C-alpha positions as CSV (number, residue, x, y, z in Angstrom):
1,M,-47.9,-84.1,-79.5
2,N,-50.4,-86.9,-79.2
3,I,-54.0,-85.7,-79.5
4,L,-57.0,-87.8,-78.4
5,Q,-60.4,-86.7,-79.7
6,I,-63.5,-88.1,-78.0
7,N,-66.8,-87.4,-79.8
8,S,-69.7,-88.3,-77.4
9,S,-72.8,-87.1,-79.3
10,A,-75.3,-89.8,-80.1
11,R,-75.0,-88.7,-83.7
12,S,-71.8,-89.6,-85.6
13,N,-72.4,-86.9,-88.1
14,G,-73.9,-83.4,-87.9
15,S,-73.3,-82.8,-84.2
16,E,-72.4,-79.3,-83.2
17,S,-70.1,-80.5,-80.4
18,T,-68.2,-82.6,-82.9
19,R,-68.0,-79.6,-85.3
20,V,-66.4,-77.5,-82.5
21,A,-64.2,-80.4,-81.4
22,D,-63.0,-80.8,-85.0
23,A,-62.2,-77.0,-85.1
24,I,-60.1,-77.3,-82.0
25,V,-58.2,-80.3,-83.3
26,A,-57.6,-78.5,-86.6
27,R,-56.1,-75.5,-84.8
28,L,-53.9,-77.8,-82.7
29,R,-52.7,-79.6,-85.8
30,A,-52.1,-76.4,-87.7
31,G,-49.7,-75.3,-84.9
32,N,-48.2,-78.8,-84.5
33,P,-48.0,-80.4,-88.0
34,D,-46.3,-83.5,-86.6
35,A,-49.0,-84.2,-84.0
36,S,-50.6,-87.6,-84.1
37,L,-54.4,-87.9,-83.8
38,S,-56.5,-90.7,-82.4
39,R,-60.2,-90.1,-82.8
40,R,-62.9,-92.2,-81.0
41,D,-66.5,-91.7,-82.0
42,L,-68.6,-93.2,-79.2
43,A,-71.7,-93.3,-81.4
44,A,-70.0,-95.3,-84.1
45,Q,-67.9,-97.3,-81.6
46,P,-70.2,-97.5,-78.5
47,H,-68.5,-98.6,-75.4
48,P,-70.4,-101.0,-73.1
49,V,-72.1,-99.5,-70.1
50,L,-71.0,-100.3,-66.6
51,D,-73.2,-103.1,-65.4
52,E,-73.1,-105.9,-62.9
53,T,-71.2,-108.3,-65.1
54,T,-68.6,-105.6,-65.7
55,L,-68.3,-104.9,-62.0
56,Q,-67.7,-108.5,-61.3
57,A,-65.0,-108.7,-63.9
58,L,-63.3,-105.6,-62.6
59,F,-63.3,-106.8,-59.0
60,T,-62.0,-110.3,-59.9
61,P,-58.2,-110.5,-59.7
62,A,-56.7,-110.5,-63.1
63,D,-55.3,-114.0,-62.8
64,Q,-58.7,-115.4,-61.8
65,R,-60.8,-113.9,-64.6
66,N,-62.5,-116.1,-67.1
67,A,-62.1,-115.4,-70.8
68,E,-65.3,-113.3,-70.9
69,Q,-64.3,-111.2,-67.9
70,A,-60.8,-110.7,-69.3
71,A,-62.2,-109.6,-72.7
72,R,-64.5,-107.1,-71.0
73,V,-61.8,-105.6,-68.8
74,A,-59.5,-105.3,-71.9
75,L,-62.1,-103.0,-73.5
76,D,-61.7,-100.5,-70.6
77,D,-57.9,-101.1,-70.6
78,A,-57.7,-99.9,-74.2
79,L,-59.4,-96.7,-73.4
80,I,-57.2,-96.1,-70.4
81,V,-54.0,-96.7,-72.4
82,Q,-55.3,-94.3,-75.0
83,A,-56.0,-91.6,-72.5
84,Q,-52.6,-92.1,-70.7
85,A,-50.8,-91.8,-74.0
86,A,-52.5,-88.5,-75.0
87,D,-50.8,-85.1,-74.4
88,V,-54.0,-83.3,-75.3
89,I,-57.6,-84.6,-75.0
90,V,-60.4,-82.9,-77.0
91,I,-63.9,-83.9,-76.0
92,G,-67.2,-83.1,-77.8
93,A,-69.8,-83.0,-75.1
94,P,-73.4,-82.1,-75.9
95,M,-75.9,-81.5,-73.2
96,Y,-78.7,-84.1,-73.1
97,N,-81.5,-83.5,-70.6
98,F,-79.2,-81.2,-68.5
99,G,-76.3,-83.6,-68.3
100,I,-73.7,-85.5,-70.2
101,T,-74.5,-88.2,-72.7
102,V,-74.6,-91.9,-71.8
103,Q,-71.8,-92.3,-74.4
104,L,-69.5,-89.9,-72.5
105,K,-70.5,-91.4,-69.1
106,S,-69.5,-94.8,-70.4
107,W,-66.1,-93.4,-71.3
108,F,-65.7,-91.8,-67.9
109,D,-66.7,-95.1,-66.2
110,A,-64.1,-96.9,-68.4
111,I,-61.1,-94.7,-67.7
112,A,-61.8,-94.1,-63.9
113,R,-59.8,-97.0,-62.5
114,A,-58.5,-97.1,-58.9
115,G,-54.8,-97.4,-58.7
116,V,-54.4,-96.6,-62.4
117,T,-56.0,-93.2,-63.2
118,F,-56.7,-92.2,-59.5
119,K,-55.8,-93.5,-56.1
120,Y,-57.3,-93.2,-52.6
121,T,-55.0,-91.8,-49.9
122,E,-55.6,-90.9,-46.3
123,N,-56.1,-87.3,-47.5
124,G,-58.7,-88.3,-50.1
125,P,-58.5,-89.2,-53.8
126,V,-55.6,-88.2,-56.0
127,G,-55.8,-88.1,-59.8
128,L,-53.1,-89.8,-61.8
129,L,-53.8,-88.5,-65.3
130,K,-51.4,-85.6,-64.9
131,G,-49.7,-83.2,-67.3
132,K,-52.4,-83.2,-70.0
133,K,-54.3,-80.4,-71.6
134,V,-58.1,-80.8,-72.1
135,Y,-60.4,-78.9,-74.4
136,V,-64.2,-79.6,-74.1
137,A,-66.6,-78.5,-76.8
138,I,-70.0,-78.1,-75.2
139,S,-73.2,-77.7,-77.3
140,R,-76.6,-77.0,-75.9
141,G,-80.1,-76.4,-77.3
142,G,-80.8,-73.6,-74.8
143,F,-78.9,-71.3,-72.6
144,H,-77.7,-72.8,-69.3
145,R,-74.2,-71.5,-68.7
146,D,-73.8,-70.1,-65.1
147,G,-77.4,-70.9,-64.4
148,P,-79.2,-73.3,-62.0
149,S,-80.1,-75.7,-64.9
150,D,-76.4,-76.4,-65.7
151,A,-75.8,-79.7,-64.0
152,Q,-73.4,-80.7,-66.8
153,L,-70.5,-78.4,-66.2
154,P,-70.1,-79.2,-62.5
155,Q,-70.1,-82.9,-63.4
156,L,-67.4,-82.5,-66.0
157,K,-65.2,-80.4,-63.7
158,A,-65.6,-82.9,-60.9
159,F,-64.7,-85.8,-63.0
160,F,-61.7,-84.2,-64.6
161,S,-60.3,-83.1,-61.3
162,F,-60.9,-86.6,-59.8
163,V,-58.6,-88.2,-62.4
164,G,-56.0,-85.5,-62.4
165,L,-57.0,-83.5,-65.5
166,D,-56.7,-80.0,-64.0
167,D,-55.8,-78.0,-67.1
168,V,-59.2,-77.7,-68.9
169,Q,-60.7,-75.2,-71.3
170,F,-64.4,-75.1,-72.2
171,V,-65.9,-73.8,-75.4
172,F,-69.6,-73.3,-75.5
173,A,-72.2,-73.3,-78.3
174,E,-75.5,-72.5,-76.7
175,G,-78.9,-71.8,-78.2
176,M,-78.6,-74.4,-80.9
177,G,-82.3,-75.3,-80.6
178,M,-83.6,-71.8,-80.8
179,G,-83.8,-71.1,-84.6
180,P,-81.4,-70.3,-87.4
181,D,-80.3,-66.9,-86.1
182,S,-79.5,-68.3,-82.7
183,V,-77.5,-71.2,-84.4
184,A,-75.5,-68.7,-86.4
185,R,-74.7,-66.6,-83.3
186,A,-73.8,-69.8,-81.3
187,R,-71.4,-71.0,-84.0
188,A,-69.8,-67.6,-84.4
189,S,-69.3,-67.4,-80.6
190,A,-67.9,-70.9,-80.4
191,D,-65.4,-70.1,-83.2
192,E,-64.3,-67.0,-81.4
193,Q,-63.8,-69.0,-78.2
194,V,-61.7,-71.5,-80.1
195,N,-59.5,-68.7,-81.4
196,A,-59.2,-67.3,-77.9
197,V,-58.2,-70.5,-76.2
198,L,-55.8,-71.5,-79.0
199,V,-53.8,-68.4,-79.6
């Protein structure tokens, strides 16, 4: 088993989403001692955002790219290869201002590549990252699950489906900004959910 852990908090240390993602990975490795783990901390290793220069590089044929363009595309290529090689992807995804972090969005932008991780057909897009299990650790300061303020979960589900990741489990730690008692309850609930999805 190849496990890929993506931590997308703006904090490299002390993030609740990372704590829960670590717990998921620990359970996976306990049940699969020979599993390999690749961990990418998008705060410690920020990925460049998708800008005009990047778009120009991506839409330039590979044999016509200059050295700078080739180097930029290679950064995205490395993330795609890493995702393709994974059997299990574990993502720490905190909610920032009702959505995903810019760090996670940059990872999404990097791995969404037409003809590689999805393709367009006459019947619409088809995802190509098939046969993988995904666990997403979601942390939030308030309570948003199943409510009108939850723009994060639909975005995550839409993206995963788009690239073919259709076996996804979500673990929630909500109320992290509402005092010590709420934090304790959120952590206990998240730990229970980890145990439930990793039986």
